[in-house]
C-alpha positions in Angstrom: -17.5 -1.8 39.3 -13.9 -3.2 39.1 -11.3 -2.7 42.4 -10.3 0.7 43.6 -7.2 2.5 41.5 -6.3 5.2 43.5 -3.8 6.9 41.2 -6.0 6.5 38.1 -9.0 8.2 39.9 -6.6 11.0 40.7 -5.4 10.9 37.1 -8.7 11.4 36.0 -10.3 14.1 38.0 -7.2 16.3 37.3 -7.5 15.3 33.8 -11.9 16.2 33.9 -10.3 19.7 35.3 -8.1 20.3 32.0 -9.8 18.2 28.9 -13.6 17.8 27.7 -14.7 14.7 29.5 -10.9 14.0 30.6 -10.3 12.2 27.8 -8.7 13.0 24.1 -11.4 10.2 22.3 -14.5 10.0 23.8 -14.9 5.8 24.4 -11.8 6.0 26.6 -14.2 7.7 29.5 -16.1 4.2 30.3 -19.1 6.1 29.5 -20.8 3.1 28.1 -19.4 0.5 31.0 -19.7 3.0 33.9 -16.3 3.6 36.5 -13.0 5.6 36.5 -11.0 4.8 33.0 -7.7 3.1 33.4 -4.6 5.7 33.1 -2.2 3.3 31.4 1.5 3.8 31.8 3.1 1.2 29.8 2.5 -1.6 27.3 4.8 -4.9 26.5 3.7 -8.0 24.4 -0.1 -9.0 25.7 0.2 -7.0 28.5 -0.9 -2.8 29.6 0.0 -1.7 33.0 -1.7 1.1 34.7 -1.0 4.0 36.6 -1.6 1.8 39.7 0.6 -0.7 38.6 -2.1 -3.3 37.7 -1.3 -5.1 34.8 -4.0 -6.3 32.5 -3.8 -8.8 29.1 -4.7 -6.5 26.7 -7.5 -6.5 23.9 -8.2 -3.4 22.7 -4.2 -3.6 21.4 -4.8 0.2 20.2 -7.4 -0.9 18.2 -5.5 -2.4 16.6 -2.0 -1.2 15.6 -0.4 -3.8 18.1 -0.5 -6.9 15.7 3.0 -8.0 16.8 2.1 -7.4 20.4 2.8 -3.7 22.2 6.7 -2.5 22.1 8.0 -5.3 19.5 12.1 -5.0 19.8 12.0 -5.0 16.3 9.6 -1.9 15.9 11.5 -0.2 18.8 14.9 -0.3 17.6 13.1 1.1 13.7 11.4 4.3 15.7 14.3 4.6 17.8 17.0 4.7 15.1 14.8 6.9 13.1 14.5 9.6 16.0 17.7 9.5 16.4 17.6 10.7 12.6 15.6 13.6 13.7 11.6 13.9 14.4 10.3 15.7 11.7 12.0 17.8 8.3 8.9 18.7 6.5 10.1 17.2 3.5 9.8 13.6 1.9 12.0 11.0 3.1 13.2 7.6 1.5 10.7 5.2 3.7 7.4 7.5 2.3 8.3 4.9 -0.6 9.5 2.2 1.1 6.3 2.0 3.0 4.2 2.5 -0.1 6.0 -0.2 -2.0 5.2 -2.7 0.7 1.4 -1.4 0.6 1.2 -2.2 -2.9 2.9 -5.6 -3.0 0.0 -6.8 -0.5 -2.8 -5.2 -2.1 -2.8 -5.2 -5.5 -5.5 -2.8 -5.8 -3.9 0.2 -4.6 -2.1 1.5 -7.7 -1.2 4.4 -6.2 -1.1 6.0 -2.4 -0.9 8.7 -0.2 0.0 8.9 3.2 -1.6 11.3 5.7 -2.0 11.4 9.6 -5.1 9.6 10.8 -7.8 7.3 9.8 -10.6 10.7 9.9 -8.2 12.5 7.6 -7.6 9.5 4.7 -11.5 8.8 4.3 -11.9 12.5 4.1 -9.3 12.7 1.8 -11.1 9.7 0.0 -14.5 11.8 -0.4 -13.3 14.8 -1.5 -11.5 13.0 -4.0 -14.4 11.1 -5.0 -16.2 13.9 -5.5 -13.6 16.1 -7.8 -13.2 13.3 -9.5 -16.8 12.4 -10.5 -17.8 16.2 -10.3 -21.2 14.8 -8.4 -21.9 15.8 -4.8 -23.9 12.7 -2.9 -21.6 10.2 -0.7 -24.0 7.2 -0.2 -22.8 5.5 3.6 -24.3 3.0 5.5 -26.2 3.5 9.1 -23.7 2.2 11.9 -20.3 2.1 9.9 -17.6 5.2 11.3 -15.3 6.5 8.8 -14.0 9.4 11.3 -15.6 12.3 12.3 -15.7 14.2 9.2 -18.9 16.3 9.1 -21.0 14.9 6.2 -20.4 11.0 7.5 -21.6 11.7 11.0 -25.0 11.9 9.4 -27.3 9.6 11.1 -29.7 7.6 8.8 -33.8 9.2 8.4 -36.8 7.1 7.7 -37.4 5.0 4.2 -34.4 3.6 2.0 -32.6 6.5 0.8 -33.8 9.5 3.1 -31.4 12.8 3.3 -29.6 12.3 6.5 -29.7 14.3 9.5 -26.5 15.6 11.5 -25.2 13.2 13.6 -23.6 15.6 15.8 -24.0 19.0 17.0 -21.6 21.4 14.8 -22.5 19.5 11.4 -25.1 21.5 9.3 -27.8 20.2 7.6 -26.2 21.5 4.6 -23.3 19.3 4.9 -25.1 16.1 6.1 -27.8 16.5 3.0 -24.9 15.7 0.6 -25.3 11.9 2.5 -27.6 9.3 2.0 -27.6 6.7 5.0 -28.7 3.3 3.7 -29.3 0.5 6.3 -26.0 -2.0 6.0 -26.3 -5.3 4.1 -29.0 -4.5 2.0 -28.5 -4.0 -1.4 -31.8 -3.4 -2.5 -32.1 -0.4 -0.8 -28.5 0.5 -3.1 -30.3 -0.3 -5.8 -33.0 2.3 -4.8 -30.9 5.2 -3.7 -29.1 5.0 -7.4 -32.5 4.9 -9.3 -33.5 7.9 -7.6 -30.5 9.9 -7.4 -27.3 7.9 -9.0 -26.9 10.5 -11.6 -24.9 12.6 -8.7 -23.5 10.1 -6.8 -20.1 11.0 -6.5 -19.4 7.3 -4.4 -20.3 4.5 -1.3 -18.3 4.4 1.6 -18.1 0.8 3.5 -16.1 -0.5 6.1 -14.8 -3.0 4.5 -16.1 -5.1 7.5 -17.9 -2.7 9.9 -16.4 -2.9 13.7 -18.1 0.0 15.2 -21.4 -1.0 15.6 -19.7 -4.1 16.9 -18.0 -6.5 14.4 -20.7 -7.0 11.4 -20.0 -10.0 8.7 -20.7 -8.5 5.2 -23.5 -10.8 3.3 -22.4 -12.6 0.8 -22.1 -10.8 -2.2 -22.4 -7.7 -0.6 -19.5 -5.7 -1.6 -19.1 -7.7 -4.6 -22.9 -5.7 -5.6 -21.8 -2.3 -4.0 -18.6 -2.8 -6.9 -21.4 -3.9 -9.7 -23.8 -1.3 -8.7 -21.1 2.1 -8.7 -19.5 0.7 -11.7 -22.8 0.1 -13.2 -23.5 4.3 -12.5 -19.9 6.0 -12.8 -19.4 6.1 -9.2 -16.8 5.0 -6.9 -16.6 2.5 -4.4 -14.6 3.7 -1.4 -13.4 1.2 0.8 -12.7 2.0 4.4 -10.2 -0.6 5.9 -8.8 1.7 8.7 -9.6 -1.0 11.5 -9.4 -4.2 8.9 -6.4 -3.5 7.1 -3.5 -6.0 7.6 -5.4 -7.1 10.2 -7.9 -9.4 9.7 -5.6 -10.7 7.1 -1.9 -10.1 4.6 -4.2 -8.0 2.6 -6.9 -6.8 4.9 -10.3 -7.7 4.4 -10.7 -7.2 0.8 -7.3 -9.7 0.6 -9.4 -12.1 2.4 -12.6 -11.7 -0.2 -12.8 -9.0 -2.5 -9.1 -10.6 -4.4 -11.0 -14.3 -4.8 -14.3 -12.6 -5.4 -12.9 -11.1 -8.4 -13.5 -7.3 -7.6 -11.7 -4.2 -6.8 -12.7 -1.2 -5.0 -11.5 2.1 -6.9 -9.9 3.4 -3.7 -9.4 2.5 -0.1 -8.5 3.8 3.3 -5.6 2.8 6.0 -4.9 3.3 9.6 -3.9 1.8 12.5 -1.2 -1.3 11.9 -0.1 0.8 8.9 1.4 3.1 11.4 2.6 0.4 14.1 1.1 2.5 16.8 2.7 6.2 15.4 -0.5 8.4 14.1 -0.1 7.3 10.5 -2.7 6.4 7.9 -3.6 6.3 3.6 -5.8 6.3 0.9 -4.9 4.2 -2.0 -6.7 2.8 -5.3 -7.0 3.5 -8.7 -4.0 5.6 -10.6 -6.4 7.6 -12.7 -8.3 8.5 -9.4 -5.2 9.0 -7.4 -3.8 11.4 -9.6 -6.4 13.8 -9.1 -4.6 14.6 -6.2 -2.4 17.9 -6.1 0.2 18.5 -7.3 -1.2 16.6 -10.3 -4.4 17.3 -10.2 -7.2 19.7 -8.9 -8.2 17.7 -5.7 -5.7 19.7 -2.8 -4.5 17.7 0.2 -1.4 18.4 2.3 -0.1 18.1 6.0 3.4 18.9 7.3 3.4 15.4 9.1 2.2 13.5 6.3 4.7 10.9 6.2 6.4 11.6 9.3 9.7 10.0 9.2 8.9 8.2 12.9 5.5 6.7 12.0 6.7 5.6 8.2 9.7 3.4 10.2 6.5 1.9 12.9 4.9 1.1 9.7 7.7 -0.4 7.3 9.5 -2.7 10.3 5.3 -3.6 11.6 4.5 -4.9 8.1 8.1 -6.3 7.4 7.7 -8.4 10.5 3.2 -9.0 9.6 3.9 -12.2 8.1 1.3 -15.3 6.6 2.8 -16.7 9.6 1.8 -13.9 11.9 -2.0 -13.9 10.5 -2.4 -17.6 11.2 -1.3 -17.6 14.6 -3.7 -14.7 15.2 -6.5 -16.4 13.3 -6.1 -19.8 15.5 -5.7 -17.6 18.8 -8.6 -15.2 17.6 -11.0 -18.3 17.1 -9.8 -20.2 20.1 -10.5 -17.3 22.7 -14.4 -16.7 20.9 -15.0 -20.2 21.1 -14.3 -20.1 24.8 -16.0 -16.7 25.4 -19.3 -18.5 23.8 -18.8 -21.4 25.4 -18.7 -19.8 29.0 -22.2 -17.7 28.4 -23.7 -20.7 27.2 -22.5 -22.5 30.7 -24.2 -19.2 32.3 -27.2 -19.0 30.1 -26.6 -16.0 28.4 -28.3 -15.6 24.8 -25.8 -14.5 22.4 -24.1 -14.4 19.2 -20.3 -14.3 18.1 -20.1 -11.4 15.2 -16.8 -12.3 13.3 -14.9 -11.4 10.5 -11.0 -12.7 9.5 -9.9 -12.8 13.4 -11.9 -9.5 14.5 -15.0 -10.7 16.8 -17.4 -9.0 19.2 -20.0 -10.7 21.7 -23.9 -9.0 21.1 -26.1 -10.4 23.9 -29.7 -11.6 23.2 -29.3 -12.0 19.3 -28.7 -15.9 19.3 -31.5 -16.3 16.6 -30.8 -13.9 14.1 -27.4 -13.0 15.1 -26.6 -8.7 13.9 -26.6 -8.1 10.4 -26.9 -4.2 10.6 -27.2 -1.2 13.1 -30.9 -1.9 13.9 -29.7 -5.3 15.0 -27.4 -4.1 16.7 -28.8 -1.6 19.1 -31.6 -4.1 19.4 -29.4 -6.2 21.8 -29.4 -6.6 25.5 -27.0 -3.8 25.8 -26.8 -3.6 29.9 -25.1 -7.3 30.0 -21.7 -5.8 29.0 -20.9 -3.4 31.8 -21.2 -6.3 34.1 -19.0 -8.5 31.7 -16.5 -5.7 31.2 -15.8 -5.1 34.8 -15.4 -8.3 36.2 -12.9 -9.2 33.0 -11.5 -6.1 34.3 -11.2 -7.5 38.1 -9.5 -10.2 36.8 -7.2 -8.3 35.2 -8.2 -8.5 31.4 -8.8 -5.3 29.3 -11.6 -5.4 26.9 -12.8 -2.9 24.4 -15.2 -0.5 27.3 -18.2 -0.9 24.3 -20.3 -3.5 23.2 -19.7 -2.1 19.7 -16.4 -2.9 19.5 -14.6 -5.2 18.0 -11.9 -7.5 20.2 -8.3 -7.8 18.9 -5.8 -10.2 20.0 -2.1 -10.4 18.5 1.1 -12.3 17.9 2.2 -11.6 21.3 -1.0 -13.7 22.9 1.0 -16.7 24.3 -0.4 -19.3 26.4 0.1 -17.6 29.4 -2.0 -14.5 28.8 -4.6 -16.9 27.0 -5.2 -18.7 30.2 -5.6 -15.6 32.2 -8.7 -13.9 30.0 -10.2 -18.4 29.7 -9.8 -18.3 33.8 -11.4 -14.8 34.1 -14.8 -15.7 31.6 -16.9 -18.1 34.0 -17.1 -15.1 36.6 -17.8 -12.7 33.8 -20.4 -14.8 32.5 -22.1 -15.1 35.5 -22.1 -11.2 36.1 -23.4 -10.8 32.2 -26.5 -13.1 33.1 -27.4 -11.7 36.9 -28.2 -8.3 34.8 -31.1 -6.6 34.8 -32.0 -4.1 32.3 
C-alpha cells in the first residue's frame, strides 16, 4: 500500500462526511485499487502535486484533456484573457464558431456541431436526436462501452446476442433499459442478427470509436466500417463516441486514423475531453440534415445555459490550435516507448499480459497473452488482482496511473525524457509486485 499521506487522509475523511463516497466521480475513490485517494492541488507539464507536497508523473492527464501537458502557458493566457472579459454571458460568443470551425476543418464528417457541457450530455443529445430523426426507439450499444451515465446506456447485457437489456444501475427503470439492445463488442454477426430481428425499430448504433472504458480494445479490422454499412442499409444512424479518442488519438480523432481512409463516415460523433482543453466542454456533430433536427431549426429540443461557455471555448480554441500534427507524432512515439518498456518489465518479472492499443492510447491486461482482449468478456476474465499492487508500487515511486485496470493510459506533449525516465525506473518494482500478487 502506498506511503502515508496525512493531508490527503484528512481531506478524504472530511470529504466522506460531505459527499457520497467522498468523491464527485466514482473512480476517484480508489475503490478498485484500495488505499486513500490522493488529493491534487496543482499540475504543471507532466506532473501532479498532491496536498502533501508529493510530485507524481501523471499518466492520467485529466482522462485525456491535458494533451499538451498541464497548465500550458498559451492555454492559460487564453483562459485568463477570457476570464477578464467575464465568466458566462448566457448569450452567443465569437469563440463558439471559432471552435466549431476548427472541429469541422479537422473532422470532415462534421458538417454541423452543437456545443454542450459534458460527454454524457453529448451522447444523451445524440441518442435523442437519432430517435427524433428516425422516428424509432431502440438503440444498440456494446457491452463494455461507456457513453456517460444517461439511463438507457447504463444497461447491462442479457443472455443471447440481442437480448433486451436489464438496468445496470439502481434508479434506471426497466422501461428505459428495454429500449437498449446490448451486444458483444467486435461481433458483426450479432449486429446483423439484431437488425434482422428489430431493424425497423432501431434508431441508431452507438459505439466508442475505439473502446477505452474496459481497458483499451482495438476494433477488429472492418468492424466500424461494417457498422456503417449495416446502419445505412437499415435506415438507422451510426453514432461514433469520440469523447475519449477525439483529438487525443490523432489530429482528427480515431475516425481520422481509420474511417477516413476506409471511406466511411459516421452520421453523428460526440466529443469531449481535449475539445475543452481541460474545461467542462463537449460537443456533438455530424450530418447537416440530422443536426438540423435540433432546435431551434428542428423538433428535437436541447439547451444549456453553460453550452458554449466563453472561458471553455477559449481553452478549446487554444488547445486545438496548438495540437499540431507534430504534437501527435511526439505523443505517439512516447506511447510506443512506454508500452514497450512496460511489456519488457512485465516479461522480465514473468507476468503474463497483453498491451491493448488504439492510436496513442493503451492499457495493460494481465493474463491475456494467448488471445488478447477483444470484448468485455475478455476484459473481465483477466487477472484483475495483479493491478492494485502494480498501481501502488508505481504510486510509491511517484507515478500516477489510472486507479483502475479498465482505464486507458494517457501521455502528453510535456512528457520529456526526465519524466519518462522516472516512469521507466519505477516499472521493474511494479512488475515484481504484480508477479507476487495472489487472487
